[in-house]
Each structure stands twice: as C-alpha cells, then as structure tokens.
Steps between C-alpha positions, in 0.01 A plus 500: 500500500764228513871577523574354155259745341675788676837383375376464143324835498829691514370725774710662769661239724627564850876547520682182593235264366515281190835624367391865513793694646553868555836529327395320182140592430453848642839669475660319208812288530711641784791265452313178580458281193308223674203554727573460869385156595575279796456768765323324783354661809365314797250608761328370808136575562422731791318234701801264482755749635600518865594864511584523871692172522766547768433872537465485880816294545699716261372820662614393846845383399563779250400755763736341751785490246455867415459602865810328636722637224388859563451513878860602577466804273201657675493351854818664647402856399148433625627382840747790524223751424268334753758514782600856411136610510441314826804670656387844373146455640631392843755782504233755408270372774785520754603851400141621527449333839555662839834324551627593152410867542669507839817343357529740203347818637660820389 
C-alpha cells in the first residue's frame, strides 16, 4: 500500500506525522489554534558516532583535577592515623618484651 492511499483512507496516523498532532486531533483544542509545525529534530546514525572520543584523555585529566583538589582533605588524617598506629604497635611490642616488662614491673 502506498503512503498516499494511507493518507486518503482516513485511518489512524502516527502522532507527529502529516499534520496529525496530539493536542488537536486526540484531545481537542488545548489552547493551540494552529498545528505545531516547524519542530525539527536531528540525529546521527549509530555507525557515524564516535562515542568514546577523548574519553581516555578526559578520564586522566579529570581524575587528576579531582584528586589534587581533594588530597589535602584526606591525606593528613590518613598520615596521622598511620603514624599513631605505628607508634602504638611499636609501644605494645616494647611493653610486652623482656626489657619493657623489666622496666614497668610491679
């Protein structure tokens, strides 16, 4: 069946085609006197798109930008906790050694 026969038959047309608009034909006049024309949409076929263009470059530099702005918020507490834990482990090993028990015997 050719498209002109479909148009002349008065059958159900898809919305957005051939002057058939939702607000005029299906729901009555909702404040729009003229049909909506001149709405243009553009698209690019899937095999013409370069989806990952620059993704590696952007990932490296965006990661660096985010890292260097946040490092001074989490690095000092991390280093302080590391040195405190290191001191506590060494102190515990000393206190449980022969020399530590001899120094603090009761």
